[in-house]
C-alpha positions as CSV (number, residue, x, y, z in Angstrom):
1,M,-19.3,-23.8,-27.0
2,A,-16.2,-25.8,-27.9
3,V,-12.8,-24.1,-27.8
4,E,-9.7,-25.7,-29.4
5,V,-6.6,-25.2,-27.2
6,P,-3.2,-25.4,-28.9
7,K,-1.2,-28.4,-27.7
8,V,1.6,-26.1,-26.6
9,A,-0.8,-24.2,-24.3
10,L,-2.0,-27.4,-22.8
11,Q,1.5,-28.6,-22.3
12,V,2.5,-25.3,-20.6
13,L,-0.5,-25.4,-18.3
14,T,0.3,-29.1,-17.5
15,D,4.0,-28.3,-16.8
16,L,3.0,-25.3,-14.6
17,T,0.4,-27.1,-12.5
18,G,1.2,-30.8,-12.8
19,E,-2.5,-31.2,-13.8
20,P,-3.2,-32.9,-17.2
21,R,-6.9,-31.8,-17.3
22,F,-7.1,-28.5,-19.2
23,E,-10.0,-27.0,-17.3
24,V,-8.5,-27.8,-13.9
25,A,-5.0,-26.6,-14.9
26,L,-6.5,-23.3,-16.3
27,W,-8.5,-22.8,-13.1
28,M,-5.4,-23.4,-11.0
29,T,-3.4,-21.0,-13.1
30,L,-6.0,-18.3,-12.9
31,R,-6.2,-18.6,-9.1
32,D,-2.4,-18.4,-8.9
33,T,-2.2,-15.4,-11.1
34,V,-4.8,-13.5,-9.1
35,E,-3.1,-14.4,-5.9
36,H,0.3,-13.3,-7.3
37,R,-1.2,-10.0,-8.5
38,L,-2.8,-9.4,-5.1
39,E,0.5,-9.9,-3.3
40,K,2.3,-7.5,-5.7
41,I,-0.4,-4.9,-5.2
42,A,-0.2,-5.3,-1.4
43,A,3.5,-4.7,-1.5
44,Q,3.1,-1.6,-3.7
45,R,0.2,-0.3,-1.5
46,K,2.3,-0.9,1.6
47,A,5.1,1.3,0.1
48,Y,2.6,4.2,-0.3
49,E,1.3,3.6,3.2
50,N,4.9,3.8,4.6
51,K,5.7,6.9,2.5
52,Y,2.6,8.8,3.5
53,G,2.2,7.3,7.0
54,T,-1.5,6.3,6.5
55,D,-3.8,4.0,4.6
56,F,-5.4,5.1,1.4
57,A,-8.9,5.8,2.8
58,A,-7.5,8.3,5.4
59,Y,-5.2,9.8,2.8
60,Q,-8.1,10.2,0.3
61,K,-10.1,12.1,3.0
62,K,-7.2,14.5,3.4
63,W,-6.8,14.7,-0.4
64,N,-10.5,15.6,-0.9
65,A,-10.3,18.2,1.9
66,E,-7.1,19.6,0.2
67,Q,-5.1,19.0,3.3
68,V,-2.2,17.2,1.7
69,P,1.0,19.2,1.6
70,N,2.1,20.0,-2.0
71,Q,-1.0,18.3,-3.2
72,Y,-0.7,19.4,-6.8
73,A,3.1,18.8,-7.1
74,Y,3.7,16.2,-9.8
75,E,5.1,13.5,-7.6
76,V,2.4,13.8,-4.9
77,E,-0.5,13.9,-7.5
78,K,1.1,11.0,-9.4
79,D,1.4,8.9,-6.2
80,Y,-2.2,9.6,-5.4
81,L,-3.5,8.5,-8.8
82,E,-1.3,5.4,-8.8
83,W,-2.3,4.5,-5.2
84,E,-5.9,5.0,-6.1
85,G,-5.4,2.7,-9.1
86,L,-3.9,0.0,-6.9
87,V,-6.8,0.1,-4.5
88,T,-9.3,-0.1,-7.3
89,R,-7.4,-3.0,-9.0
90,E,-7.1,-4.8,-5.6
91,A,-10.9,-4.6,-5.0
92,K,-11.6,-6.0,-8.5
93,L,-9.1,-8.8,-8.0
94,R,-10.6,-9.7,-4.7
95,E,-14.0,-9.9,-6.4
96,I,-12.5,-12.2,-9.1
97,S,-10.7,-14.2,-6.4
98,Q,-14.1,-14.9,-4.7
99,W,-15.5,-16.1,-8.0
100,L,-12.5,-18.4,-8.5
101,M,-12.8,-20.1,-5.1
């Protein structure tokens, strides 16, 4: 299957990576993007770990046992759902990262 790439897209990828070959430049950009997102998620995850003094797996056990103080307060529940989303996205991105290696 042939795909036509706009010249501007090829130029942007070449400028970003220094690589004139489209396939290589695209691959490099995808790897960089996944790496950047993983770093961003790690920082966000770390903020939750610092706030709640534990990693998500331990916090989730407490959550499921209903041992989290003020568990159903808006902020606590919102944090849990966002933290869970980060962990889920991180796992998916790690899977993608292995595919891109």
